[in-house]
C-alpha positions as CSV (number, residue, x, y, z in Angstrom):
1,X,-3.9,-40.4,-9.4
2,X,-1.3,-39.2,-6.8
3,X,-2.1,-36.7,-4.2
4,X,-0.2,-34.0,-6.1
5,X,-2.1,-34.7,-9.3
6,X,-5.5,-34.6,-7.5
7,X,-4.6,-31.3,-5.8
8,X,-3.6,-29.9,-9.2
9,X,-6.8,-31.0,-10.8
10,X,-8.9,-29.4,-8.0
11,X,-6.9,-26.2,-8.3
12,X,-7.7,-26.0,-12.0
13,X,-11.3,-26.8,-11.5
14,X,-11.6,-24.0,-8.9
15,X,-9.6,-21.5,-10.9
16,X,-6.8,-21.3,-8.4
17,X,-3.9,-22.1,-10.7
18,X,-2.8,-24.1,-13.7
19,X,-0.8,-27.1,-14.4
20,X,0.8,-25.9,-17.6
21,X,4.3,-27.3,-17.5
22,X,3.5,-29.6,-14.6
23,X,3.1,-32.9,-16.4
24,X,6.6,-33.5,-17.6
25,X,7.7,-36.6,-19.3
26,X,10.1,-39.1,-17.9
27,X,12.4,-39.0,-20.8
28,X,15.2,-36.8,-21.9
29,X,14.1,-35.5,-25.1
30,X,11.0,-36.1,-26.7
31,X,7.7,-34.7,-27.5
32,X,5.1,-36.7,-29.4
33,X,4.0,-35.5,-32.8
34,X,0.8,-34.0,-31.3
35,X,3.0,-31.8,-29.0
36,X,2.3,-33.8,-25.8
37,X,5.3,-34.7,-23.7
38,X,6.4,-38.3,-23.5
39,X,5.8,-40.0,-20.2
40,X,5.3,-38.5,-16.7
41,X,7.3,-36.8,-14.1
42,X,6.0,-37.8,-10.7
43,X,5.9,-35.3,-7.9
44,X,8.1,-35.3,-4.9
45,X,5.4,-37.3,-3.0
46,X,5.7,-40.2,-5.3
47,X,6.4,-43.7,-3.9
48,X,10.0,-44.4,-3.6
49,X,11.1,-40.8,-3.4
50,X,11.6,-40.8,0.3
51,X,14.7,-41.2,2.4
52,X,16.8,-44.2,2.0
53,X,16.1,-45.4,5.6
54,X,12.4,-46.3,5.9
55,X,12.7,-46.4,9.7
56,X,13.8,-42.8,9.9
57,X,11.5,-40.6,12.0
58,X,9.0,-38.5,10.1
59,X,10.6,-35.2,11.1
60,X,13.9,-36.4,9.7
61,X,12.2,-37.4,6.4
62,X,10.4,-34.0,6.2
63,X,13.8,-32.3,6.7
64,X,14.9,-33.4,3.2
65,X,11.6,-34.1,1.4
66,X,9.3,-31.6,-0.2
67,X,11.6,-28.7,0.4
68,X,10.4,-25.3,-0.9
69,X,12.5,-23.8,-3.6
70,X,14.5,-21.2,-1.5
71,X,15.2,-23.8,1.1
72,X,16.5,-26.3,-1.5
73,X,18.9,-23.7,-2.9
74,X,20.1,-22.8,0.6
75,X,20.7,-26.5,1.3
76,X,22.7,-26.9,-1.9
77,X,24.8,-23.9,-1.1
78,X,25.6,-25.1,2.4
79,X,26.6,-28.5,0.9
80,X,29.0,-26.8,-1.5
81,X,30.5,-24.5,1.1
82,X,31.4,-27.6,3.2
83,X,33.5,-29.1,0.4
84,X,36.0,-26.6,-0.9
85,X,38.5,-28.0,-3.3
86,X,42.2,-27.6,-2.3
87,X,43.9,-24.4,-3.6
88,X,46.6,-24.9,-6.1
89,X,49.2,-22.7,-7.8
90,X,48.9,-22.8,-11.6
91,X,50.8,-21.0,-14.4
92,X,49.0,-18.1,-15.8
93,X,48.3,-19.9,-19.1
94,X,46.4,-22.6,-17.1
95,X,44.5,-20.3,-14.7
96,X,41.7,-19.1,-17.0
97,X,38.2,-20.1,-15.7
98,X,39.4,-20.8,-12.1
99,X,38.8,-18.5,-9.1
100,X,41.4,-16.8,-7.0
101,X,42.1,-18.8,-3.8
102,X,43.5,-15.6,-2.1
103,X,43.4,-11.9,-2.8
104,X,45.6,-10.8,-5.7
105,X,48.3,-8.4,-4.4
106,X,50.7,-6.3,-6.5
107,X,54.3,-7.6,-6.4
108,X,55.5,-4.3,-7.8
109,X,54.5,-0.7,-8.3
110,X,52.4,-0.1,-11.4
111,X,53.9,1.5,-13.3
112,X,57.3,0.5,-11.8
113,X,58.9,3.8,-12.9
114,X,57.8,7.1,-14.3
115,X,56.8,6.3,-17.9
116,X,55.8,8.2,-20.9
117,X,52.1,8.0,-21.7
118,X,52.5,9.1,-25.4
119,X,55.0,9.1,-28.2
120,X,56.7,12.5,-28.3
121,X,59.4,14.5,-26.6
122,X,60.6,14.4,-23.0
123,X,61.2,18.1,-22.2
124,X,62.8,20.0,-19.4
125,X,61.7,23.5,-18.6
126,X,59.2,25.8,-20.4
127,X,60.7,25.7,-23.9
128,X,61.6,26.2,-26.6
129,X,64.0,23.3,-26.2
130,X,67.2,22.2,-27.7
131,X,66.9,18.7,-29.1
132,X,69.5,16.1,-28.0
133,X,71.0,13.6,-30.3
134,X,69.6,10.3,-28.8
135,X,72.9,8.6,-29.6
136,X,75.2,10.6,-27.4
137,X,73.2,13.2,-25.7
138,X,74.7,16.1,-27.4
139,X,72.8,18.8,-29.3
140,X,71.8,17.8,-32.9
141,X,74.1,19.1,-35.6
142,X,71.4,19.9,-38.1
143,X,68.2,21.9,-38.2
144,X,66.6,19.6,-40.8
145,X,65.3,17.0,-38.3
146,X,61.6,16.9,-37.4
147,X,59.8,14.8,-34.8
148,X,59.1,12.2,-37.5
149,X,62.5,11.9,-39.1
150,X,64.9,12.2,-36.1
151,X,66.5,9.1,-34.7
152,X,64.5,6.9,-32.2
153,X,65.4,8.5,-28.9
154,X,64.4,6.7,-25.7
155,X,62.5,3.5,-26.4
156,X,60.4,1.3,-24.1
157,X,62.7,-1.1,-22.3
158,X,65.7,1.3,-22.2
159,X,67.1,1.3,-18.7
160,X,68.2,4.4,-16.8
161,X,68.3,7.0,-19.5
162,X,70.7,9.9,-18.9
163,X,69.4,13.0,-17.1
164,X,67.8,15.6,-19.3
165,X,69.4,19.1,-18.9
166,X,67.2,22.1,-18.4
167,X,66.1,23.6,-21.7
168,X,66.6,20.4,-23.6
169,X,64.4,17.7,-25.2
170,X,64.8,14.2,-26.4
171,X,62.5,11.9,-28.4
172,X,60.6,9.3,-26.3
173,X,58.3,6.4,-27.0
174,X,55.1,5.4,-25.2
175,X,56.0,3.3,-22.2
176,X,59.6,4.4,-22.1
177,X,61.3,5.4,-18.8
178,X,61.3,9.1,-18.2
179,X,64.8,10.5,-17.8
180,X,65.6,12.5,-14.7
181,X,65.0,16.2,-15.1
182,X,62.0,15.8,-17.3
183,X,59.1,18.2,-16.5
184,X,56.6,17.0,-19.1
185,X,56.1,14.9,-22.3
186,X,55.2,16.9,-25.4
187,X,53.2,14.9,-27.8
188,X,54.7,14.5,-31.3
189,X,51.8,16.2,-33.0
190,X,52.1,19.3,-30.7
191,X,55.8,20.0,-31.4
192,X,58.0,20.9,-34.4
193,X,61.8,21.4,-34.8
194,X,62.6,24.7,-36.4
195,X,66.0,26.6,-36.3
196,X,67.5,23.9,-34.1
197,X,64.8,24.3,-31.5
198,X,61.8,22.2,-30.5
199,X,58.8,24.5,-30.4
200,X,55.3,23.9,-29.2
201,X,52.0,25.6,-29.9
202,X,51.5,25.8,-26.2
203,X,53.8,24.9,-23.3
204,X,52.7,21.6,-21.7
205,X,51.6,21.6,-18.1
206,X,54.1,20.2,-15.6
207,X,53.8,16.4,-15.6
208,X,51.7,16.3,-18.7
209,X,51.5,12.8,-20.3
210,X,53.8,11.2,-17.7
211,X,52.5,8.2,-15.8
212,X,54.0,8.5,-12.4
213,X,55.4,5.5,-10.6
214,X,52.7,3.7,-8.6
215,X,49.9,5.6,-10.4
216,X,47.8,2.4,-10.6
217,X,49.0,0.6,-7.5
218,X,51.9,0.2,-5.0
219,X,53.6,-3.0,-4.2
220,X,51.5,-4.9,-1.7
221,X,48.2,-3.3,-2.6
222,X,45.2,-5.7,-2.8
223,X,44.1,-5.6,-6.4
224,X,41.2,-8.2,-6.4
225,X,39.5,-10.2,-3.6
226,X,39.7,-14.0,-3.3
227,X,37.0,-15.8,-5.2
228,X,37.3,-13.5,-8.2
229,X,36.9,-15.4,-11.5
230,X,40.1,-15.5,-13.5
231,X,39.2,-13.8,-16.8
232,X,41.5,-12.7,-19.6
233,X,41.6,-9.3,-18.0
234,X,42.6,-10.7,-14.6
235,X,45.4,-12.7,-16.3
236,X,46.7,-9.4,-17.8
237,X,46.5,-7.6,-14.5
238,X,48.3,-10.5,-12.7
239,X,51.1,-10.5,-15.3
240,X,51.5,-6.8,-15.1
241,X,51.7,-7.0,-11.3
242,X,54.5,-9.5,-11.5
243,X,52.8,-12.9,-11.1
244,X,53.9,-16.1,-13.0
245,X,51.6,-18.4,-11.2
246,X,48.3,-17.8,-9.5
247,X,46.8,-19.4,-6.4
248,X,43.4,-20.7,-7.5
249,X,40.6,-22.8,-6.2
250,X,40.6,-25.9,-8.3
251,X,37.5,-26.4,-10.3
252,X,35.3,-29.2,-8.8
253,X,35.5,-32.3,-11.0
254,X,32.1,-33.3,-12.3
255,X,30.9,-36.5,-13.9
256,X,27.6,-36.8,-15.9
257,X,25.7,-40.1,-16.0
258,X,23.0,-40.3,-18.6
259,X,20.3,-42.9,-17.7
260,X,17.6,-44.4,-19.9
261,X,17.4,-47.2,-22.5
262,X,15.0,-45.1,-24.6
263,X,17.7,-42.6,-25.5
264,X,19.4,-42.4,-28.9
265,X,22.9,-40.8,-29.1
266,X,22.5,-39.9,-32.8
267,X,20.1,-39.9,-35.7
268,X,16.4,-39.2,-36.1
269,X,14.1,-40.4,-33.3
270,X,12.2,-43.5,-34.3
271,X,10.6,-46.7,-33.0
272,X,9.5,-45.2,-29.7
273,X,12.9,-43.9,-28.8
274,X,14.0,-40.3,-28.4
275,X,17.2,-38.3,-28.8
276,X,19.3,-37.7,-25.7
277,X,19.0,-34.0,-25.2
278,X,20.7,-33.9,-21.8
279,X,23.9,-35.6,-22.6
280,X,25.1,-32.9,-25.0
281,X,23.7,-30.1,-22.7
282,X,24.5,-30.9,-19.1
283,X,28.3,-31.2,-19.3
284,X,28.8,-27.8,-21.0
285,X,26.3,-26.3,-18.6
286,X,28.3,-27.5,-15.7
287,X,31.5,-26.2,-17.3
288,X,29.8,-22.8,-17.6
289,X,29.0,-23.0,-13.9
290,X,32.6,-23.5,-13.0
291,X,33.1,-27.3,-12.9
292,X,35.7,-29.4,-14.7
293,X,33.7,-32.1,-16.5
294,X,35.8,-35.2,-16.7
295,X,33.3,-37.5,-18.5
296,X,29.8,-37.9,-19.8
297,X,28.7,-41.6,-19.8
298,X,25.5,-43.2,-21.0
299,X,24.5,-46.1,-18.7
300,X,21.0,-46.8,-19.9
301,X,18.8,-48.4,-17.3
302,X,21.4,-50.7,-15.9
303,X,21.1,-50.6,-12.0
304,X,24.4,-52.4,-11.6
305,X,26.3,-50.0,-13.8
306,X,24.8,-47.0,-11.9
307,X,25.8,-48.5,-8.5
308,X,29.3,-49.2,-9.7
309,X,29.7,-45.7,-11.2
310,X,28.6,-44.1,-8.0
311,X,30.7,-46.3,-5.8
312,X,33.9,-45.8,-7.8
313,X,33.6,-42.2,-8.8
314,X,36.6,-39.9,-8.2
315,X,34.6,-36.8,-9.0
316,X,33.5,-34.1,-6.5
317,X,30.1,-33.9,-8.2
318,X,28.1,-36.6,-10.0
319,X,25.1,-35.4,-12.0
320,X,22.6,-38.1,-13.1
321,X,19.8,-37.5,-15.7
322,X,16.5,-39.2,-15.3
323,X,15.6,-42.1,-13.0
324,X,14.8,-40.0,-9.9
325,X,11.2,-41.1,-9.6
326,X,9.8,-44.5,-8.6
327,X,9.2,-46.4,-11.8
328,X,10.4,-49.9,-12.5
329,X,13.7,-48.7,-14.1
330,X,14.2,-45.6,-11.9
331,X,17.4,-46.8,-10.1
332,X,18.7,-43.6,-8.5
333,X,17.0,-43.9,-5.1
334,X,17.7,-47.7,-4.8
335,X,21.4,-47.1,-5.7
336,X,21.6,-44.4,-3.0
337,X,20.0,-46.7,-0.4
338,X,22.4,-49.5,-1.3
339,X,25.4,-47.1,-0.9
340,X,24.0,-45.7,2.3
341,X,24.2,-42.2,0.9
342,X,22.8,-39.2,2.8
343,X,19.9,-37.5,1.1
344,X,20.0,-33.8,1.6
345,X,17.2,-32.7,-0.7
346,X,14.6,-35.3,-1.9
347,X,12.1,-33.4,-4.0
348,X,11.5,-29.7,-4.3
349,X,8.3,-27.7,-4.5
350,X,9.1,-26.3,-7.9
351,X,7.6,-26.7,-11.4
352,X,9.1,-28.1,-13.6
353,X,11.5,-30.4,-11.9
354,X,10.1,-31.4,-8.5
355,X,11.6,-34.9,-8.5
356,X,15.2,-33.5,-8.4
357,X,17.4,-34.5,-5.5
358,X,20.7,-33.9,-3.8
359,X,22.7,-36.5,-1.9
360,X,26.1,-36.9,-0.3
361,X,27.9,-40.1,-1.3
362,X,30.1,-42.0,1.2
363,X,33.2,-40.8,-0.7
364,X,32.2,-37.2,0.2
365,X,31.2,-36.4,-3.3
366,X,27.8,-34.9,-4.0
367,X,25.2,-36.2,-6.4
368,X,22.6,-34.0,-8.1
369,X,19.8,-36.1,-9.6
370,X,18.1,-34.3,-12.4
371,X,14.6,-35.3,-13.8
372,X,14.6,-36.7,-17.3
373,X,12.7,-33.9,-19.0
374,X,14.9,-31.3,-20.5
375,X,13.5,-28.1,-19.0
376,X,12.9,-29.9,-15.7
377,X,16.6,-30.9,-15.8
378,X,17.6,-27.2,-16.3
379,X,15.5,-26.4,-13.3
380,X,17.4,-28.9,-11.3
381,X,20.8,-27.5,-12.5
382,X,19.9,-24.0,-11.5
383,X,18.2,-25.0,-8.2
384,X,20.8,-27.4,-6.9
385,X,24.0,-27.6,-9.0
386,X,24.4,-23.9,-9.5
387,X,24.4,-22.8,-5.8
388,X,26.4,-25.9,-4.8
389,X,29.2,-25.1,-7.4
390,X,29.2,-21.4,-6.6
391,X,29.7,-22.1,-2.9
392,X,32.3,-24.7,-3.6
393,X,34.4,-22.3,-5.7
394,X,33.9,-19.3,-3.5
395,X,31.7,-17.5,-6.1
396,X,28.7,-16.8,-3.9
397,X,28.1,-18.9,-0.8
398,X,25.6,-16.3,0.6
399,X,22.9,-18.8,1.2
400,X,25.4,-21.1,3.0
401,X,26.4,-18.2,5.3
402,X,23.0,-17.0,6.1
403,X,21.0,-20.2,6.3
404,X,17.7,-20.9,4.6
405,X,16.7,-17.6,3.1
406,X,13.3,-16.5,1.9
407,X,12.7,-15.5,-1.6
408,X,12.6,-11.9,-0.5
409,X,16.1,-12.2,1.0
410,X,17.7,-14.1,-1.9
411,X,20.4,-12.0,-3.5
412,X,19.2,-12.8,-7.0
413,X,18.6,-9.9,-9.4
414,X,15.1,-8.7,-10.0
415,X,13.1,-7.4,-13.0
416,X,9.5,-6.5,-13.8
417,X,7.5,-9.4,-15.4
418,X,6.1,-7.9,-18.6
419,X,3.6,-10.7,-19.4
420,X,1.1,-12.9,-17.7
421,X,2.3,-16.0,-16.0
422,X,-0.1,-18.1,-14.0
423,X,1.3,-19.3,-10.8
424,X,1.0,-22.7,-9.2
425,X,-1.1,-22.7,-6.0
426,X,1.6,-24.3,-3.9
427,X,4.9,-24.5,-5.8
428,X,7.4,-22.1,-7.2
429,X,7.5,-21.9,-11.0
430,X,10.6,-21.3,-13.1
431,X,9.7,-19.7,-16.4
432,X,12.0,-19.0,-19.4
433,X,12.1,-15.2,-20.0
434,X,14.0,-12.9,-22.3
435,X,15.2,-9.4,-21.4
436,X,13.0,-6.6,-22.8
437,X,14.2,-3.2,-21.8
438,X,14.1,-2.9,-18.1
439,X,11.9,-6.0,-17.6
440,X,11.6,-9.6,-18.8
441,X,9.0,-11.2,-21.0
442,X,7.9,-14.8,-20.7
443,X,8.5,-17.1,-23.6
444,X,6.3,-19.8,-25.1
445,X,7.3,-23.4,-25.3
446,X,8.0,-23.6,-21.6
447,X,6.7,-27.1,-20.9
448,X,8.9,-29.4,-18.9
449,X,9.8,-31.6,-22.0
450,X,10.7,-28.5,-24.2
451,X,13.9,-26.7,-24.8
452,X,12.7,-24.2,-27.4
453,X,11.9,-21.6,-24.8
454,X,15.1,-21.9,-22.7
455,X,17.2,-21.9,-25.9
456,X,16.1,-18.4,-26.6
457,X,16.0,-17.2,-23.0
458,X,18.3,-15.0,-21.0
459,X,17.0,-16.1,-17.6
460,X,14.4,-18.1,-15.7
461,X,11.9,-16.0,-13.8
462,X,11.2,-17.2,-10.3
463,X,7.4,-17.1,-9.9
464,X,6.4,-17.7,-6.3
465,X,3.5,-19.9,-5.2
466,X,0.3,-18.2,-6.1
467,X,1.8,-16.2,-8.9
468,X,2.4,-12.4,-9.3
469,X,0.5,-9.8,-11.3
470,X,1.9,-8.5,-14.6
471,X,4.4,-5.7,-14.0
472,X,5.4,-7.1,-10.6
473,X,9.1,-7.7,-9.8
474,X,10.4,-11.3,-9.9
475,X,13.7,-12.8,-9.1
476,X,15.8,-14.0,-12.0
477,X,18.1,-17.0,-12.5
478,X,20.5,-15.6,-15.1
479,X,21.8,-18.1,-17.6
480,X,25.6,-18.4,-17.5
481,X,26.2,-17.1,-21.0
482,X,23.5,-14.4,-21.1
């Protein structure tokens, strides 16, 4: 029994906490038929989870081992902030999902000219008005025309329409350029042509239904700050403001390496093997966090294949699943020692997921090592990969700017916890929750080997060491799609 396990058992015996969710399995998927997780997930104090240099001073070891949860997130954010991808100019149709590398400025006034806000009549003066023939600008020769049967008038895209004389009116379409001399636009439904005059139930106010030039912005105005995600709405604004290409921060390239000979890529689990739950999940999760996932590879428990993959990677971020403990086929730490990688985080005081790690490879790429149990892996994604990627793309490097923050200073959203959750005596707990009115309610099936709870969740609640009473506020890790 390890020191962590003994402390947990004593805490339970003395009523000072629980270990629900703290005995995760070492595999990526499975749960036995009796509901117990397969295997174990050793704590951060397990043998072999220390720094790659056994001669390192103890204080250097402690700097990266056994970090508390806020400090681990801060370390990941600082690591990401130190490795910004190079900006690139990309066409609008390729910019979706990136982040702006610089503030978005207007290249033109919006609108670029006085424009009609409605279909109707451009009128000059108080009325009634004499309609103009839109073909030649002369008065109409018939009194039979109505706003719905007269010719088209001034259409959107018509350039430099002729001035409108006082006391006259001309049909105009939404978005069309306002002719000089116009005092207002009379909506179609408010006007009627009778006795060769356009008459209105009430005279429109001066400037009615005219969008003046520069109403939304002037050329050179800053529209959005750098770091803004490029959404469909941002693409529309950029196009309207005159942009053909956008300067964006290139999405960090990520590679997923799935470890474990016990994993099945398809079919029903059998013969002591389990389905790989992380291979299908981690790549899309990284994409949702802003990465460009180049590949997901299954390496099994092949130490040579893992070493070669890490040595040859061209990615900015490598994410491994499983193999972060000290078992006979846990090859992540030995591979990092062989590569002389720099361990930045080696174990986190969080449940589930404490064997997670963060390292910097000699290439400059970062490696996030996730535990093999599914919910423990999610914990690792949101503890290490999420702040690293947010900082690397300019989305939120607050932790990197301000150093290691306490949970009270963390800029995460908060909500009231509407159900009982027992805290761990020493570690932070991450618990799947679902939004319920103004608070969040904890979900069942929150064991480290389970995905049923997180699949229905909108966030993970951050329960500090010692726990919080029902109704207290807790920080939330929002899921990217919630």
